[in-house]
C-alpha positions in Angstrom: 13.3 144.4 126.5 16.8 144.6 125.3 19.9 142.4 125.2 22.5 143.4 127.8 26.0 144.0 126.3 27.6 143.8 129.7 26.7 140.2 130.3 29.1 137.3 129.5 27.6 133.9 130.2 29.4 130.6 129.4 27.6 127.3 129.1 29.8 124.2 129.6 28.5 120.8 128.8 30.4 117.5 129.1 30.1 115.5 125.9 28.1 112.3 126.1 29.0 112.3 129.8 28.1 108.8 130.9 29.7 107.3 127.8 32.8 109.4 128.1 33.3 108.2 131.7 32.9 104.6 130.5 35.4 105.1 127.7 37.8 106.7 130.2 37.5 103.6 132.4 37.9 101.3 129.4 39.8 102.9 126.5 38.9 99.9 124.3 35.4 101.3 124.1 36.5 104.5 122.3 35.3 104.9 118.8 32.6 102.2 119.2 28.8 102.5 119.2 27.9 102.4 122.9 24.9 103.1 125.0 24.5 103.3 128.7 21.3 101.8 129.7 19.7 98.5 130.9 20.8 95.0 129.8 17.3 93.8 129.0 15.1 94.6 126.0 12.4 96.6 128.0 14.6 99.4 129.2 15.6 102.7 127.6 18.8 104.4 126.4 20.2 106.7 129.1 23.1 107.9 127.0 24.6 107.2 123.6 28.0 107.7 122.1 28.4 109.8 119.0 29.1 106.7 117.0 25.8 105.2 118.1 24.0 108.4 117.4 25.0 108.1 113.7 22.5 105.1 113.6 19.7 107.3 114.9 20.0 106.2 118.5 19.2 108.7 121.1 18.4 109.0 124.8 15.0 107.7 126.0 14.8 105.3 123.0 13.7 101.8 123.9 16.7 99.4 124.0 14.9 97.0 121.7 14.7 99.6 118.9 18.3 100.7 119.5 19.6 97.2 119.0 17.6 96.9 115.8 19.2 100.1 114.4 22.7 98.9 115.3 23.2 95.2 115.9 26.9 95.9 116.9 25.7 98.1 119.7 27.5 97.7 123.0 25.2 98.1 126.0 26.6 99.1 129.4 24.6 99.1 132.5 26.2 102.2 134.0 28.2 103.2 137.0 26.3 105.7 139.2 29.2 106.1 141.6 31.7 106.9 138.8 29.4 109.5 137.2 29.0 111.3 140.6 32.7 111.2 141.2 33.7 112.7 137.8 30.9 115.3 138.0 32.4 116.3 141.3 35.9 116.6 139.8 34.6 119.0 137.1 32.6 120.9 139.7 35.6 121.5 141.9 37.7 122.8 138.9 34.9 125.3 138.0 34.4 126.3 141.7 38.1 127.1 142.2 38.3 129.2 139.0 35.1 131.2 138.6 33.3 133.9 140.6 29.7 132.6 140.0 28.4 129.3 138.5 25.2 127.3 138.3 25.2 123.5 138.1 22.1 122.8 136.2 22.6 119.1 135.9 25.2 116.4 136.6 27.1 117.4 133.4 26.0 121.0 132.6 27.2 124.3 134.0 26.4 128.0 133.5 29.2 130.4 134.4 28.7 134.2 134.9 31.8 135.9 133.7 30.3 139.4 133.7 33.0 142.0 134.5 35.9 139.7 133.8 36.4 141.0 130.3 37.8 144.2 131.9 40.6 142.3 133.7 41.4 139.1 131.9 39.3 138.6 128.8 36.3 136.2 128.8 37.3 134.5 125.5 40.8 133.6 126.7 39.5 132.6 130.2 36.9 130.1 128.8 39.4 128.6 126.5 41.8 128.0 129.4 39.0 126.7 131.7 38.0 124.2 129.0 41.6 122.9 128.9 41.9 122.8 132.6 38.7 120.7 133.0 40.0 118.3 130.4 43.4 118.0 132.1 41.9 117.3 135.6 39.0 115.0 134.5 40.2 113.4 131.3 36.8 114.2 129.8 35.8 116.1 126.7 33.8 119.2 127.2 32.2 121.9 125.0 31.2 125.4 125.7 29.4 128.4 124.2 30.0 132.0 125.3 27.3 134.6 124.8 25.4 137.4 126.4 22.8 135.1 128.1 22.0 131.6 129.1 19.8 130.8 126.2 22.3 131.7 123.5 25.2 130.1 125.2 23.3 126.8 125.6 22.1 126.6 122.0 25.6 127.6 120.9 27.2 124.8 122.9 24.9 122.2 121.3 25.9 123.4 117.9 29.6 122.7 118.4 29.5 119.4 120.3 31.6 117.3 120.7 34.7 118.9 122.1 33.9 122.3 120.6 33.9 125.9 121.5 32.2 129.0 120.2 31.6 132.6 121.0 28.5 134.5 119.9 29.4 138.3 120.0 26.9 140.7 121.4 24.4 141.9 118.7 24.7 138.7 116.7 22.3 136.6 118.8 19.3 136.8 116.4 21.4 136.1 113.3 22.9 133.1 115.0 19.5 131.7 115.9 17.7 132.5 112.6 18.8 129.6 110.4 18.4 127.0 113.1 15.4 124.5 113.3 12.8 125.5 115.9 13.6 122.2 117.8 17.0 123.7 118.7 15.2 126.1 121.1 15.1 124.8 124.7 11.5 124.5 125.8 10.0 123.4 122.5 8.8 119.9 123.0 7.1 117.5 120.6 3.6 119.0 120.9 4.7 122.6 120.4 7.0 121.6 117.6 4.2 119.8 115.8 1.9 122.7 116.2 4.5 125.1 114.8 5.4 122.8 111.9 1.8 122.5 110.9 1.8 126.3 110.7 4.8 126.2 108.4 7.2 127.4 111.1 10.3 125.4 110.6 13.1 127.8 111.5 13.7 130.3 114.3 13.7 133.1 111.7 10.1 132.3 110.7 9.2 132.0 114.4 10.7 135.4 115.2 8.6 137.0 112.5 5.3 136.0 114.1 3.8 139.0 115.9 4.0 138.6 119.7 0.3 139.1 120.1 -0.4 136.1 117.9 2.1 133.9 119.7 0.4 134.9 123.0 -3.1 134.1 121.6 -1.8 130.7 120.3 0.0 129.5 123.4 -0.6 132.0 126.2 2.5 132.9 128.3 4.4 130.1 126.7 3.9 131.7 123.3 5.2 135.0 124.6 8.3 133.2 126.1 8.9 131.5 122.7 8.8 134.8 120.9 11.4 136.3 123.3 13.6 133.2 122.8 13.3 133.5 119.0 14.7 137.0 119.3 17.6 135.8 121.5 16.2 137.4 124.6 16.9 135.7 128.0 17.2 137.7 131.2 17.4 134.7 133.5 20.2 134.9 136.1 22.9 132.4 136.8 21.8 130.9 140.1 24.6 130.3 142.5 25.2 126.6 143.1 25.1 125.2 146.7 25.6 121.6 147.4 22.5 120.3 149.2 23.5 117.6 151.6 20.1 116.0 152.3 16.3 116.2 152.0 14.0 114.9 154.7 10.7 114.9 156.4 9.4 113.5 159.7 6.1 113.4 161.6 5.3 113.5 165.3 1.9 111.8 165.8 -0.8 113.4 167.9 -1.3 110.0 169.6 1.4 107.4 169.8 0.4 104.3 167.8 1.2 100.7 166.8 -1.3 100.7 164.0 0.9 99.1 161.3 -1.5 100.0 158.5 -1.4 103.6 159.5 2.4 103.6 159.9 2.8 102.1 156.5 0.6 104.8 155.0 2.7 107.5 156.6 6.0 106.0 155.3 4.4 105.9 151.8 3.2 109.5 152.1 6.5 110.9 153.3 8.7 108.9 150.9 6.6 109.9 148.0 6.5 113.6 149.0 10.3 114.0 149.2 10.8 111.9 146.1 8.8 114.4 144.2 10.9 117.2 145.6 14.0 115.3 144.3 12.5 115.2 140.8 11.5 118.9 141.1 15.1 119.7 141.8 16.5 117.3 139.2 18.3 115.3 141.8 18.9 111.7 142.6 19.6 110.1 146.0 22.1 107.3 146.7 21.2 106.7 150.4 17.9 106.5 152.3 17.5 106.6 156.0 14.4 105.8 158.1 14.0 107.2 161.6 11.8 105.8 164.4 11.1 107.2 167.9 9.3 105.2 170.5 6.9 106.6 173.1 9.7 106.5 175.7 11.7 108.8 173.4 14.3 106.3 172.4 15.2 107.0 168.8 16.7 104.7 166.2 17.8 105.1 162.6 18.8 102.8 159.8 20.1 103.6 156.4 20.9 101.8 153.2 22.9 102.7 150.1 21.0 102.3 146.9 21.6 102.9 143.1 21.0 106.6 142.5 17.3 107.2 141.9 14.4 109.5 142.6 11.6 107.0 141.7 8.8 106.4 144.2 8.4 102.7 143.6 12.1 102.1 144.3 12.3 104.3 147.4 9.0 103.1 148.8 10.1 99.5 148.9 13.4 100.3 150.5 11.9 102.7 153.1 9.4 100.0 154.2 12.1 97.4 154.4 14.2 99.7 156.7 11.2 100.5 158.9 10.4 96.8 159.3 14.0 96.0 160.3 13.9 98.9 162.8 10.7 98.1 164.5 11.7 95.4 166.9 9.5 96.1 170.0 5.8 96.0 170.6 5.9 99.6 171.8 4.0 102.6 170.8 5.6 104.8 168.2 5.8 108.6 168.6 7.6 109.7 165.4 8.8 108.4 162.1 11.0 110.1 159.5 12.5 109.6 156.0 15.7 111.2 154.8 17.6 111.1 151.5 21.4 111.8 151.4 24.3 111.4 149.0 22.4 113.7 146.5 23.7 114.2 142.9 22.2 116.2 140.0 20.3 114.0 137.6 16.8 113.1 136.5 14.5 110.1 136.5 15.3 109.0 133.0 19.0 108.4 133.7 18.5 106.8 137.1 16.4 103.8 136.2 18.1 101.8 133.4 15.9 98.8 133.7 12.6 100.7 133.6 10.4 100.7 130.5 9.4 103.6 128.3 5.9 103.3 129.8 7.2 103.7 133.3 9.2 106.8 132.5 6.2 108.3 130.7 4.1 107.6 133.8 6.5 109.5 136.0 6.6 112.4 133.6 2.8 112.5 133.7 2.6 112.3 137.5 5.2 115.1 137.8 3.3 117.3 135.3 0.0 116.9 137.3 1.7 117.7 140.6 3.5 120.7 139.3 0.3 122.1 137.8 -2.2 121.3 140.6 -0.1 120.7 143.7 1.8 117.7 145.0 -1.0 116.6 147.3 -3.6 116.1 144.5 -2.2 112.9 143.2 -0.8 110.4 145.7 -0.8 106.7 146.2 -3.9 105.2 147.9 -1.7 103.7 150.5 -0.4 107.1 151.4 -3.9 108.7 151.6 -5.4 106.4 154.2 -4.6 105.1 157.5 -7.1 102.3 157.6 -10.1 100.9 155.7 -13.8 101.2 155.2 -14.4 104.7 156.5 -12.8 104.5 160.0 -10.6 107.3 161.3 -7.0 106.8 162.1 -4.8 109.0 164.3 -2.7 111.2 162.0 0.3 113.3 162.3 0.4 116.4 164.4 -2.0 118.1 162.0 -5.0 116.1 163.4 -7.1 113.2 162.3 -7.0 111.6 158.9 -10.4 110.8 157.5 -10.4 107.7 155.4 -12.8 108.1 152.5 
């Protein structure tokens, strides 16, 4: 369990990405307190300018509270297409200049520069890459360079906006020591509260707790935190590959025109791959529904949508597409659902008009599915094919018993 002096990992993070794109589109917004979010009072903040953050405004904050903190606040609904476009520009610059990179979100990148110090110099390379990204995109970006992903990410956050920093090998622990425990990725509100009650306020104090005690307190999570407090992170940079689509389809054991059953299958499939999107931190901007009749004639229909990975948005659109496709009173053999035009992102940034309660609900649903399996918690409509105990013909797996 040692730090690796051979590794050189850079973490690049676009500063206030959504806001920066909006300021690039409209320079008059520069220097003003801005949020990207909904236009109503029940939504939440998706992103805030540094001027807005001075008032205590942050992402996921209810818009109503944000406006109370700063009456001069400028609220912008957001431009999904523009964010995807600029993220793509930055991705292309990185792709053309580095040997290995990971795109961890729409505005964050890890770059493995291991070995490049022998030929070019990692410090000089990261400085020039930062300048190149700024020239091509017009956006401010910050980076941290260190021996692993953890240190580079924490370092980046310490020098934003438009900053750069290098943490030399061997100085990881001393860099982390004076920082607040909330600066460590993976420490959420509940864990932070537990540690603060114990008097653990800084990473230095956290690092002095014996690993056995941390394990007893929090299990594997405690052991992981102990390693982080010592600056240890062996996780690799995962090569980025652009996923074009995510889909699922079902061929039924018996052809059917049971609309209630068909609706249940649309719900089940749409919900299933929407969860996969959230698992991968992705959003979709296009949904396609596929229908195959018993005579093997196949039809598809698609619709562009605001980027999202939310069940309730996708379910409505999927059912609308199915209804517009099903024009004949003919038995159906197969249905499918596909999402395309995928971009990195999460639920919070995709639904500007949703309430804090709705976002919390999705977070809870995701947590349960990750822990116990995605089939444990599904909508009732997706569970059944009919009512009051009858059996409906299910997908190729057999009959679905309606309980």
